[in-house]
All heavy atoms as a GROMACS GRO file, in nm:
protein
  543
    1MET      N    1   0.081  -0.120   0.000
    1MET     CA    2   0.000   0.000   0.000
    1MET      C    3   0.086   0.127   0.000
    1MET      O    4   0.048   0.226  -0.058
    1MET     CB    5  -0.093  -0.003   0.122
    1MET     CG    6  -0.197   0.105   0.119
    1MET     SD    7  -0.311   0.072  -0.015
    1MET     CE    8  -0.435   0.190   0.019
    2GLN      N    9   0.202   0.120   0.066
    2GLN     CA   10   0.287   0.239   0.072
    2GLN      C   11   0.345   0.274  -0.065
    2GLN      O   12   0.372   0.390  -0.091
    2GLN     CB   13   0.400   0.216   0.171
    2GLN     CG   14   0.353   0.214   0.315
    2GLN     CD   15   0.468   0.186   0.411
    2GLN    OE1   16   0.570   0.132   0.371
    2GLN    NE2   17   0.449   0.224   0.537
    3ILE      N   18   0.366   0.178  -0.150
    3ILE     CA   19   0.419   0.206  -0.284
    3ILE      C   20   0.307   0.240  -0.382
    3ILE      O   21   0.330   0.312  -0.480
    3ILE     CB   22   0.505   0.088  -0.333
    3ILE    CG1   23   0.585   0.125  -0.459
    3ILE    CG2   24   0.418  -0.031  -0.367
    3ILE    CD1   25   0.700   0.213  -0.429
    4LEU      N   26   0.186   0.193  -0.356
    4LEU     CA   27   0.075   0.216  -0.447
    4LEU      C   28   0.031   0.363  -0.449
    4LEU      O   29   0.004   0.418  -0.556
    4LEU     CB   30  -0.044   0.127  -0.408
    4LEU     CG   31  -0.166   0.135  -0.499
    4LEU    CD1   32  -0.130   0.089  -0.639
    4LEU    CD2   33  -0.278   0.051  -0.440
    5VAL      N   34   0.026   0.428  -0.336
    5VAL     CA   35  -0.019   0.568  -0.328
    5VAL      C   36   0.073   0.661  -0.407
    5VAL      O   37   0.024   0.741  -0.488
    5VAL     CB   38  -0.035   0.611  -0.181
    5VAL    CG1   39  -0.061   0.761  -0.172
    5VAL    CG2   40  -0.146   0.533  -0.114
    6PRO      N   41   0.205   0.655  -0.392
    6PRO     CA   42   0.290   0.743  -0.475
    6PRO      C   43   0.280   0.714  -0.625
    6PRO      O   44   0.282   0.806  -0.706
    6PRO     CB   45   0.432   0.716  -0.426
    6PRO     CG   46   0.417   0.655  -0.292
    6PRO     CD   47   0.286   0.586  -0.291
    7ILE      N   48   0.265   0.587  -0.660
    7ILE     CA   49   0.251   0.552  -0.802
    7ILE      C   50   0.122   0.609  -0.858
    7ILE      O   51   0.121   0.667  -0.968
    7ILE     CB   52   0.259   0.398  -0.820
    7ILE    CG1   53   0.401   0.351  -0.794
    7ILE    CG2   54   0.212   0.359  -0.960
    7ILE    CD1   55   0.417   0.201  -0.794
    8LEU      N   56   0.012   0.596  -0.786
    8LEU     CA   57  -0.115   0.652  -0.831
    8LEU      C   58  -0.111   0.804  -0.836
    8LEU      O   59  -0.170   0.865  -0.927
    8LEU     CB   60  -0.229   0.605  -0.740
    8LEU     CG   61  -0.271   0.459  -0.756
    8LEU    CD1   62  -0.378   0.424  -0.655
    8LEU    CD2   63  -0.318   0.432  -0.897
    9PHE      N   64  -0.041   0.867  -0.743
    9PHE     CA   65  -0.028   1.012  -0.744
    9PHE      C   66   0.048   1.059  -0.867
    9PHE      O   67   0.007   1.153  -0.935
    9PHE     CB   68   0.041   1.059  -0.616
    9PHE     CG   69   0.057   1.207  -0.608
    9PHE    CD1   70  -0.053   1.289  -0.590
    9PHE    CD2   71   0.183   1.265  -0.620
    9PHE    CE1   72  -0.038   1.427  -0.583
    9PHE    CE2   73   0.198   1.402  -0.613
    9PHE     CZ   74   0.088   1.484  -0.595
   10ILE      N   75   0.159   0.994  -0.899
   10ILE     CA   76   0.238   1.030  -1.017
   10ILE      C   77   0.158   1.005  -1.144
   10ILE      O   78   0.159   1.088  -1.237
   10ILE     CB   79   0.372   0.953  -1.018
   10ILE    CG1   80   0.459   1.002  -0.904
   10ILE    CG2   81   0.443   0.969  -1.152
   10ILE    CD1   82   0.582   0.918  -0.880
   11TRP      N   83   0.086   0.896  -1.149
   11TRP     CA   84   0.003   0.865  -1.265
   11TRP      C   85  -0.106   0.971  -1.282
   11TRP      O   86  -0.134   1.016  -1.393
   11TRP     CB   87  -0.059   0.725  -1.249
   11TRP     CG   88  -0.151   0.689  -1.360
   11TRP    CD1   89  -0.119   0.651  -1.486
   11TRP    CD2   90  -0.294   0.689  -1.354
   11TRP    NE1   91  -0.232   0.625  -1.558
   11TRP    CE2   92  -0.341   0.649  -1.479
   11TRP    CE3   93  -0.386   0.718  -1.253
   11TRP    CZ2   94  -0.477   0.638  -1.507
   11TRP    CZ3   95  -0.520   0.707  -1.281
   11TRP    CH2   96  -0.564   0.667  -1.407
   12THR      N   97  -0.169   1.013  -1.173
   12THR     CA   98  -0.272   1.115  -1.177
   12THR      C   99  -0.216   1.247  -1.228
   12THR      O  100  -0.278   1.315  -1.310
   12THR     CB  101  -0.336   1.134  -1.038
   12THR    OG1  102  -0.389   1.010  -0.995
   12THR    CG2  103  -0.446   1.238  -1.041
   13LEU      N  104  -0.098   1.286  -1.181
   13LEU     CA  105  -0.035   1.408  -1.229
   13LEU      C  106  -0.005   1.401  -1.379
   13LEU      O  107  -0.021   1.500  -1.452
   13LEU     CB  108   0.092   1.437  -1.151
   13LEU     CG  109   0.074   1.480  -1.005
   13LEU    CD1  110   0.211   1.499  -0.939
   13LEU    CD2  111  -0.009   1.605  -0.995
   14THR      N  112   0.037   1.285  -1.424
   14THR     CA  113   0.065   1.265  -1.567
   14THR      C  114  -0.062   1.281  -1.650
   14THR      O  115  -0.062   1.346  -1.755
   14THR     CB  116   0.127   1.127  -1.591
   14THR    OG1  117   0.243   1.115  -1.510
   14THR    CG2  118   0.163   1.107  -1.736
   15ILE      N  119  -0.171   1.222  -1.604
   15ILE     CA  120  -0.299   1.231  -1.676
   15ILE      C  121  -0.350   1.375  -1.678
   15ILE      O  122  -0.397   1.424  -1.781
   15ILE     CB  123  -0.404   1.137  -1.611
   15ILE    CG1  124  -0.362   0.992  -1.625
   15ILE    CG2  125  -0.542   1.160  -1.671
   15ILE    CD1  126  -0.346   0.944  -1.767
   16VAL      N  127  -0.340   1.445  -1.566
   16VAL     CA  128  -0.385   1.585  -1.560
   16VAL      C  129  -0.302   1.671  -1.656
   16VAL      O  130  -0.356   1.757  -1.726
   16VAL     CB  131  -0.379   1.638  -1.415
   16VAL    CG1  132  -0.397   1.787  -1.410
   16VAL    CG2  133  -0.483   1.568  -1.330
   17ALA      N  134  -0.172   1.650  -1.661
   17ALA     CA  135  -0.087   1.725  -1.753
   17ALA      C  136  -0.124   1.697  -1.898
   17ALA      O  137  -0.128   1.788  -1.982
   17ALA     CB  138   0.060   1.692  -1.728
   18ASP      N  139  -0.154   1.572  -1.928
   18ASP     CA  140  -0.194   1.534  -2.064
   18ASP      C  141  -0.328   1.598  -2.101
   18ASP      O  142  -0.346   1.647  -2.213
   18ASP     CB  143  -0.200   1.383  -2.076
   18ASP     CG  144  -0.209   1.337  -2.220
   18ASP    OD1  145  -0.144   1.399  -2.306
   18ASP    OD2  146  -0.282   1.239  -2.246
   19LEU      N  147  -0.423   1.598  -2.011
   19LEU     CA  148  -0.553   1.661  -2.036
   19LEU      C  149  -0.537   1.811  -2.058
   19LEU      O  150  -0.603   1.870  -2.145
   19LEU     CB  151  -0.649   1.634  -1.921
   19LEU     CG  152  -0.704   1.492  -1.913
   19LEU    CD1  153  -0.786   1.475  -1.786
   19LEU    CD2  154  -0.788   1.460  -2.035
   20ARG      N  155  -0.451   1.873  -1.981
   20ARG     CA  156  -0.427   2.016  -1.999
   20ARG      C  157  -0.365   2.045  -2.135
   20ARG      O  158  -0.402   2.141  -2.203
   20ARG     CB  159  -0.337   2.067  -1.888
   20ARG     CG  160  -0.317   2.214  -1.894
   20ARG     CD  161  -0.241   2.265  -1.776
   20ARG     NE  162  -0.222   2.408  -1.792
   20ARG     CZ  163  -0.170   2.486  -1.703
   20ARG    NH1  164  -0.130   2.436  -1.589
   20ARG    NH2  165  -0.155   2.614  -1.726
   21ARG      N  166  -0.270   1.962  -2.176
   21ARG     CA  167  -0.207   1.978  -2.307
   21ARG      C  168  -0.310   1.960  -2.420
   21ARG      O  169  -0.311   2.036  -2.517
   21ARG     CB  170  -0.092   1.879  -2.320
   21ARG     CG  171  -0.001   1.903  -2.436
   21ARG     CD  172   0.125   1.816  -2.433
   21ARG     NE  173   0.110   1.684  -2.375
   21ARG     CZ  174   0.167   1.645  -2.260
   21ARG    NH1  175   0.241   1.729  -2.193
   21ARG    NH2  176   0.150   1.523  -2.215
   22CYS      N  177  -0.398   1.863  -2.406
   22CYS     CA  178  -0.503   1.841  -2.507
   22CYS      C  179  -0.598   1.959  -2.514
   22CYS      O  180  -0.638   2.002  -2.622
   22CYS     CB  181  -0.580   1.714  -2.476
   22CYS     SG  182  -0.488   1.563  -2.507
   23GLY      N  183  -0.636   2.011  -2.398
   23GLY     CA  184  -0.724   2.128  -2.395
   23GLY      C  185  -0.660   2.250  -2.458
   23GLY      O  186  -0.725   2.325  -2.532
   24ASP      N  187  -0.532   2.269  -2.433
   24ASP     CA  188  -0.459   2.381  -2.491
   24ASP      C  189  -0.452   2.368  -2.643
   24ASP      O  190  -0.474   2.466  -2.716
   24ASP     CB  191  -0.320   2.388  -2.431
   24ASP     CG  192  -0.245   2.513  -2.471
   24ASP    OD1  193  -0.308   2.620  -2.476
   24ASP    OD2  194  -0.123   2.503  -2.496
   25LEU      N  195  -0.425   2.249  -2.692
   25LEU     CA  196  -0.422   2.228  -2.838
   25LEU      C  197  -0.560   2.250  -2.900
   25LEU      O  198  -0.571   2.305  -3.010
   25LEU     CB  199  -0.372   2.086  -2.869
   25LEU     CG  200  -0.222   2.065  -2.857
   25LEU    CD1  201  -0.188   1.918  -2.875
   25LEU    CD2  202  -0.148   2.149  -2.957
   26PHE      N  203  -0.666   2.207  -2.830
   26PHE     CA  204  -0.801   2.228  -2.881
   26PHE      C  205  -0.830   2.377  -2.895
   26PHE      O  206  -0.881   2.422  -2.997
   26PHE     CB  207  -0.903   2.162  -2.787
   26PHE     CG  208  -1.045   2.197  -2.820
   26PHE    CD1  209  -1.109   2.136  -2.926
   26PHE    CD2  210  -1.114   2.291  -2.746
   26PHE    CE1  211  -1.240   2.168  -2.958
   26PHE    CE2  212  -1.244   2.324  -2.776
   26PHE     CZ  213  -1.308   2.262  -2.883
   27VAL      N  214  -0.796   2.453  -2.793
   27VAL     CA  215  -0.821   2.597  -2.798
   27VAL      C  216  -0.742   2.662  -2.910
   27VAL      O  217  -0.794   2.743  -2.986
   27VAL     CB  218  -0.788   2.662  -2.661
   27VAL    CG1  219  -0.787   2.814  -2.671
   27VAL    CG2  220  -0.888   2.618  -2.557
   28ARG      N  221  -0.615   2.624  -2.923
   28ARG     CA  222  -0.532   2.686  -3.028
   28ARG      C  223  -0.576   2.648  -3.168
   28ARG      O  224  -0.581   2.733  -3.257
   28ARG     CB  225  -0.386   2.643  -3.009
   28ARG     CG  226  -0.321   2.708  -2.892
   28ARG     CD  227  -0.177   2.666  -2.885
   28ARG     NE  228  -0.114   2.714  -2.764
   28ARG     CZ  229   0.014   2.700  -2.739
   28ARG    NH1  230   0.092   2.639  -2.826
   28ARG    NH2  231   0.064   2.746  -2.627
   29LEU      N  232  -0.606   2.520  -3.191
   29LEU     CA  233  -0.639   2.476  -3.327
   29LEU      C  234  -0.783   2.505  -3.367
   29LEU      O  235  -0.809   2.546  -3.480
   29LEU     CB  236  -0.614   2.325  -3.341
   29LEU     CG  237  -0.471   2.281  -3.356
   29LEU    CD1  238  -0.462   2.130  -3.356
   29LEU    CD2  239  -0.410   2.336  -3.484
   30ILE      N  240  -0.877   2.481  -3.279
   30ILE     CA  241  -1.017   2.488  -3.317
   30ILE      C  242  -1.079   2.624  -3.285
   30ILE      O  243  -1.148   2.684  -3.367
   30ILE     CB  244  -1.098   2.376  -3.248
   30ILE    CG1  245  -1.035   2.239  -3.276
   30ILE    CG2  246  -1.243   2.378  -3.292
   30ILE    CD1  247  -1.024   2.200  -3.421
   31LEU      N  248  -1.056   2.675  -3.167
   31LEU     CA  249  -1.123   2.798  -3.126
   31LEU      C  250  -1.048   2.926  -3.166
   31LEU      O  251  -1.109   3.021  -3.214
   31LEU     CB  252  -1.145   2.797  -2.974
   31LEU     CG  253  -1.230   2.682  -2.920
   31LEU    CD1  254  -1.243   2.691  -2.770
   31LEU    CD2  255  -1.366   2.677  -2.986
   32ALA      N  256  -0.917   2.930  -3.146
   32ALA     CA  257  -0.842   3.054  -3.169
   32ALA      C  258  -0.804   3.075  -3.315
   32ALA      O  259  -0.786   3.190  -3.356
   32ALA     CB  260  -0.717   3.055  -3.082
   33THR      N  261  -0.792   2.969  -3.392
   33THR     CA  262  -0.756   2.983  -3.534
   33THR      C  263  -0.878   3.037  -3.611
   33THR      O  264  -0.986   2.980  -3.601
   33THR     CB  265  -0.713   2.848  -3.593
   33THR    OG1  266  -0.608   2.795  -3.513
   33THR    CG2  267  -0.666   2.862  -3.736
   34PRO      N  268  -0.860   3.144  -3.685
   34PRO     CA  269  -0.973   3.201  -3.759
   34PRO      C  270  -1.029   3.102  -3.862
   34PRO      O  271  -0.956   3.019  -3.917
   34PRO     CB  272  -0.912   3.322  -3.830
   34PRO     CG  273  -0.788   3.354  -3.757
   34PRO     CD  274  -0.738   3.225  -3.700
   35THR      N  275  -1.159   3.111  -3.886
   35THR     CA  276  -1.224   3.028  -3.987
   35THR      C  277  -1.224   3.104  -4.119
   35THR      O  278  -1.266   3.219  -4.125
   35THR     CB  279  -1.368   2.996  -3.945
   35THR    OG1  280  -1.366   2.931  -3.818
   35THR    CG2  281  -1.436   2.906  -4.046
   36ILE      N  282  -1.174   3.038  -4.224
   36ILE     CA  283  -1.166   3.099  -4.356
   36ILE      C  284  -1.250   3.017  -4.453
   36ILE      O  285  -1.295   2.908  -4.421
   36ILE     CB  286  -1.019   3.110  -4.403
   36ILE    CG1  287  -0.953   2.973  -4.405
   36ILE    CG2  288  -0.942   3.207  -4.318
   36ILE    CD1  289  -0.812   2.973  -4.461
   37THR      N  290  -1.270   3.069  -4.573
   37THR     CA  291  -1.356   3.001  -4.669
   37THR      C  292  -1.281   2.904  -4.760
   37THR      O  293  -1.339   2.809  -4.809
   37THR     CB  294  -1.429   3.104  -4.757
   37THR    OG1  295  -1.332   3.187  -4.821
   37THR    CG2  296  -1.523   3.189  -4.673
   38SER      N  297  -1.151   2.926  -4.780
   38SER     CA  298  -1.075   2.842  -4.871
   38SER      C  299  -0.936   2.816  -4.814
   38SER      O  300  -0.873   2.907  -4.758
   38SER     CB  301  -1.062   2.908  -5.007
   38SER     OG  302  -0.975   2.834  -5.089
   39MET      N  303  -0.888   2.694  -4.830
   39MET     CA  304  -0.755   2.659  -4.780
   39MET      C  305  -0.644   2.725  -4.861
   39MET      O  306  -0.530   2.729  -4.817
   39MET     CB  307  -0.736   2.507  -4.779
   39MET     CG  308  -0.805   2.439  -4.663
   39MET     SD  309  -0.754   2.498  -4.501
   39MET     CE  310  -0.587   2.436  -4.492
   40LYS      N  311  -0.675   2.778  -4.979
   40LYS     CA  312  -0.569   2.846  -5.054
   40LYS      C  313  -0.527   2.976  -4.987
   40LYS      O  314  -0.420   3.028  -5.014
   40LYS     CB  315  -0.612   2.870  -5.199
   40LYS     CG  316  -0.724   2.968  -5.216
   40LYS     CD  317  -0.760   2.984  -5.361
   40LYS     CE  318  -0.880   3.077  -5.374
   40LYS     NZ  319  -0.920   3.092  -5.513
   41ASP      N  320  -0.612   3.027  -4.897
   41ASP     CA  321  -0.578   3.148  -4.821
   41ASP      C  322  -0.525   3.116  -4.682
   41ASP      O  323  -0.506   3.205  -4.600
   41ASP     CB  324  -0.703   3.236  -4.805
   41ASP     CG  325  -0.765   3.274  -4.939
   41ASP    OD1  326  -0.688   3.293  -5.035
   41ASP    OD2  327  -0.888   3.282  -4.946
   42ALA      N  328  -0.497   2.989  -4.653
   42ALA     CA  329  -0.463   2.945  -4.518
   42ALA      C  330  -0.318   2.972  -4.480
   42ALA      O  331  -0.287   2.981  -4.363
   42ALA     CB  332  -0.492   2.796  -4.502
   43VAL      N  333  -0.230   2.985  -4.576
   43VAL     CA  334  -0.087   2.995  -4.546
   43VAL      C  335  -0.030   3.123  -4.606
   43VAL      O  336  -0.061   3.158  -4.720
   43VAL     CB  337  -0.012   2.871  -4.603
   43VAL    CG1  338   0.137   2.882  -4.576
   43VAL    CG2  339  -0.067   2.744  -4.544
   44VAL      N  340   0.053   3.191  -4.527
   44VAL     CA  341   0.126   3.309  -4.577
   44VAL      C  342   0.274   3.285  -4.554
   44VAL      O  343   0.314   3.206  -4.469
   44VAL     CB  344   0.081   3.440  -4.509
   44VAL    CG1  345  -0.063   3.471  -4.542
   44VAL    CG2  346   0.102   3.435  -4.361
   45GLU      N  347   0.356   3.355  -4.630
   45GLU     CA  348   0.501   3.343  -4.616
   45GLU      C  349   0.547   3.411  -4.488
   45GLU      O  350   0.504   3.522  -4.457
   45GLU     CB  351   0.570   3.407  -4.736
   45GLU     CG  352   0.532   3.343  -4.868
   45GLU     CD  353   0.642   3.258  -4.924
   45GLU    OE1  354   0.755   3.266  -4.875
   45GLU    OE2  355   0.614   3.182  -5.018
   46GLY      N  356   0.635   3.344  -4.416
   46GLY     CA  357   0.692   3.402  -4.294
   46GLY      C  358   0.835   3.444  -4.318
   46GLY      O  359   0.880   3.459  -4.432
   47ASP      N  360   0.910   3.461  -4.212
   47ASP     CA  361   1.051   3.496  -4.222
   47ASP      C  362   1.130   3.376  -4.272
   47ASP      O  363   1.114   3.265  -4.223
   47ASP     CB  364   1.105   3.541  -4.087
   47ASP     CG  365   1.038   3.668  -4.037
   47ASP    OD1  366   0.993   3.746  -4.123
   47ASP    OD2  367   1.031   3.688  -3.915
   48GLY      N  368   1.217   3.399  -4.367
   48GLY     CA  369   1.302   3.290  -4.417
   48GLY      C  370   1.221   3.188  -4.496
   48GLY      O  371   1.144   3.223  -4.584
   49GLU      N  372   1.237   3.061  -4.460
   49GLU     CA  373   1.170   2.954  -4.533
   49GLU      C  374   1.043   2.906  -4.465
   49GLU      O  375   0.980   2.812  -4.511
   49GLU     CB  376   1.266   2.835  -4.548
   49GLU     CG  377   1.387   2.866  -4.633
   49GLU     CD  378   1.476   2.744  -4.650
   49GLU    OE1  379   1.434   2.634  -4.613
   49GLU    OE2  380   1.587   2.762  -4.701
   50CYS      N  381   1.003   2.967  -4.355
   50CYS     CA  382   0.885   2.919  -4.283
   50CYS      C  383   0.757   2.978  -4.343
   50CYS      O  384   0.758   3.083  -4.406
   50CYS     CB  385   0.895   2.952  -4.134
   50CYS     SG  386   0.882   3.126  -4.097
   51GLU      N  387   0.650   2.906  -4.323
   51GLU     CA  388   0.517   2.951  -4.364
   51GLU      C  389   0.428   2.951  -4.242
   51GLU      O  390   0.444   2.868  -4.152
   51GLU     CB  391   0.460   2.859  -4.472
   51GLU     CG  392   0.542   2.863  -4.600
   51GLU     CD  393   0.489   2.766  -4.706
   51GLU    OE1  394   0.416   2.673  -4.669
   51GLU    OE2  395   0.520   2.786  -4.822
   52ILE      N  396   0.333   3.042  -4.236
   52ILE     CA  397   0.247   3.059  -4.119
   52ILE      C  398   0.104   3.027  -4.158
   52ILE      O  399   0.052   3.080  -4.258
   52ILE     CB  400   0.257   3.202  -4.065
   52ILE    CG1  401   0.402   3.233  -4.027
   52ILE    CG2  402   0.164   3.222  -3.946
   52ILE    CD1  403   0.427   3.378  -3.994
   53ILE      N  404   0.039   2.943  -4.079
   53ILE     CA  405  -0.102   2.912  -4.100
   53ILE      C  406  -0.184   3.023  -4.037
   53ILE      O  407  -0.173   3.048  -3.917
   53ILE     CB  408  -0.138   2.776  -4.040
   53ILE    CG1  409  -0.060   2.665  -4.109
   53ILE    CG2  410  -0.288   2.751  -4.049
   53ILE    CD1  411  -0.078   2.529  -4.048
   54VAL      N  412  -0.265   3.089  -4.117
   54VAL     CA  413  -0.344   3.202  -4.067
   54VAL      C  414  -0.491   3.167  -4.049
   54VAL      O  415  -0.566   3.246  -3.992
   54VAL     CB  416  -0.330   3.325  -4.158
   54VAL    CG1  417  -0.188   3.378  -4.155
   54VAL    CG2  418  -0.373   3.293  -4.300
   55GLY      N  419  -0.534   3.050  -4.092
   55GLY     CA  420  -0.674   3.011  -4.076
   55GLY      C  421  -0.699   2.871  -4.126
   55GLY      O  422  -0.617   2.814  -4.198
   56LEU      N  423  -0.813   2.816  -4.086
   56LEU     CA  424  -0.855   2.683  -4.130
   56LEU      C  425  -1.002   2.689  -4.169
   56LEU      O  426  -1.080   2.765  -4.112
   56LEU     CB  427  -0.836   2.580  -4.018
   56LEU     CG  428  -0.694   2.556  -3.970
   56LEU    CD1  429  -0.696   2.467  -3.846
   56LEU    CD2  430  -0.610   2.492  -4.078
   57THR      N  431  -1.041   2.605  -4.264
   57THR     CA  432  -1.182   2.598  -4.302
   57THR      C  433  -1.260   2.518  -4.197
   57THR      O  434  -1.202   2.446  -4.116
   57THR     CB  435  -1.198   2.531  -4.440
   57THR    OG1  436  -1.149   2.397  -4.432
   57THR    CG2  437  -1.125   2.607  -4.548
   58LYS      N  438  -1.392   2.529  -4.202
   58LYS     CA  439  -1.477   2.455  -4.110
   58LYS      C  440  -1.456   2.305  -4.127
   58LYS      O  441  -1.456   2.230  -4.029
   58LYS     CB  442  -1.624   2.488  -4.134
   58LYS     CG  443  -1.664   2.626  -4.093
   58LYS     CD  444  -1.811   2.650  -4.124
   58LYS     CE  445  -1.849   2.792  -4.097
   58LYS     NZ  446  -1.990   2.819  -4.134
   59GLU      N  447  -1.438   2.261  -4.251
   59GLU     CA  448  -1.419   2.119  -4.278
   59GLU      C  449  -1.290   2.066  -4.216
   59GLU      O  450  -1.287   1.957  -4.159
   59GLU     CB  451  -1.420   2.092  -4.430
   59GLU     CG  452  -1.554   2.118  -4.496
   59GLU     CD  453  -1.579   2.265  -4.528
   59GLU    OE1  454  -1.486   2.347  -4.519
   59GLU    OE2  455  -1.694   2.297  -4.560
   60VAL      N  456  -1.183   2.143  -4.228
   60VAL     CA  457  -1.054   2.100  -4.170
   60VAL      C  458  -1.063   2.098  -4.018
   60VAL      O  459  -1.014   2.006  -3.953
   60VAL     CB  460  -0.940   2.191  -4.219
   60VAL    CG1  461  -0.811   2.162  -4.145
   60VAL    CG2  462  -0.920   2.177  -4.368
   61LYS      N  463  -1.128   2.197  -3.959
   61LYS     CA  464  -1.146   2.198  -3.815
   61LYS      C  465  -1.227   2.077  -3.768
   61LYS      O  466  -1.194   2.013  -3.668
   61LYS     CB  467  -1.214   2.327  -3.770
   61LYS     CG  468  -1.124   2.448  -3.775
   61LYS     CD  469  -1.196   2.570  -3.720
   61LYS     CE  470  -1.105   2.690  -3.718
   61LYS     NZ  471  -1.166   2.805  -3.651
   62ALA      N  472  -1.333   2.043  -3.843
   62ALA     CA  473  -1.415   1.926  -3.808
   62ALA      C  474  -1.334   1.798  -3.822
   62ALA      O  475  -1.344   1.708  -3.737
   62ALA     CB  476  -1.538   1.920  -3.896
   63MET      N  477  -1.252   1.788  -3.925
   63MET     CA  478  -1.168   1.670  -3.945
   63MET      C  479  -1.066   1.657  -3.831
   63MET      O  480  -1.046   1.549  -3.777
   63MET     CB  481  -1.097   1.677  -4.080
   63MET     CG  482  -1.023   1.553  -4.120
   63MET     SD  483  -0.844   1.548  -4.087
   63MET     CE  484  -0.785   1.707  -4.127
   64LEU      N  485  -1.003   1.766  -3.792
   64LEU     CA  486  -0.907   1.764  -3.682
   64LEU      C  487  -0.976   1.725  -3.552
   64LEU      O  488  -0.923   1.646  -3.474
   64LEU     CB  489  -0.840   1.900  -3.666
   64LEU     CG  490  -0.734   1.937  -3.766
   64LEU    CD1  491  -0.692   2.082  -3.750
   64LEU    CD2  492  -0.614   1.846  -3.754
   65LEU      N  493  -1.094   1.779  -3.531
   65LEU     CA  494  -1.166   1.749  -3.408
   65LEU      C  495  -1.208   1.603  -3.403
   65LEU      O  496  -1.197   1.538  -3.299
   65LEU     CB  497  -1.290   1.839  -3.398
   65LEU     CG  498  -1.368   1.834  -3.268
   65LEU    CD1  499  -1.280   1.875  -3.152
   65LEU    CD2  500  -1.487   1.926  -3.276
   66SER      N  501  -1.250   1.547  -3.515
   66SER     CA  502  -1.297   1.407  -3.515
   66SER      C  503  -1.182   1.307  -3.513
   66SER      O  504  -1.196   1.199  -3.455
   66SER     CB  505  -1.388   1.381  -3.635
   66SER     OG  506  -1.313   1.393  -3.754
   67THR      N  507  -1.070   1.341  -3.575
   67THR     CA  508  -0.959   1.244  -3.579
   67THR      C  509  -0.865   1.255  -3.460
   67THR      O  510  -0.799   1.158  -3.425
   67THR     CB  511  -0.877   1.259  -3.708
   67THR    OG1  512  -0.828   1.393  -3.717
   67THR    CG2  513  -0.961   1.226  -3.830
   68CYS      N  514  -0.857   1.372  -3.399
   68CYS     CA  515  -0.765   1.391  -3.287
   68CYS      C  516  -0.832   1.377  -3.152
   68CYS      O  517  -0.767   1.383  -3.050
   68CYS     CB  518  -0.699   1.529  -3.297
   68CYS     SG  519  -0.594   1.545  -3.442
   69ALA      N  520  -0.963   1.362  -3.151
   69ALA     CA  521  -1.035   1.349  -3.024
   69ALA      C  522  -1.006   1.212  -2.963
   69ALA      O  523  -0.987   1.113  -3.034
   69ALA     CB  524  -1.184   1.364  -3.046
   70PRO      N  525  -1.001   1.203  -2.830
   70PRO     CA  526  -0.979   1.074  -2.767
   70PRO      C  527  -1.093   0.978  -2.797
   70PRO      O  528  -1.209   1.018  -2.802
   70PRO     CB  529  -0.973   1.104  -2.618
   70PRO     CG  530  -0.996   1.249  -2.602
   70PRO     CD  531  -1.012   1.312  -2.736
   71SER      N  532  -1.062   0.854  -2.821
   71SER     CA  533  -1.164   0.757  -2.861
   71SER      C  534  -1.224   0.682  -2.744
   71SER      O  535  -1.306   0.593  -2.763
   71SER     CB  536  -1.104   0.658  -2.961
   71SER     OG  537  -0.993   0.593  -2.902
   72SER      N  538  -1.183   0.711  -2.622
   72SER     CA  539  -1.237   0.636  -2.509
   72SER      C  540  -1.356   0.702  -2.447
   72SER      O  541  -1.401   0.805  -2.472
   72SER     CB  542  -1.131   0.618  -2.402
   72SER     OG  543  -1.078   0.742  -2.362
   0.00000   0.00000   0.00000
């Protein structure tokens, strides 16, 4: 019993951290990213060789939400 409580505590902290990370990704990808009408307007040139995603269509957001959501 003395070893079970610390193991369960560490496991609980790991799960809470994972849930927080998932929630943060949900907010960034689905809620905070602007909704646009066409994916051809989704990317702009950034500094150097990088490109910046400036928006996602409703369909892409729905696909991300359905495929990245936990299945349990």
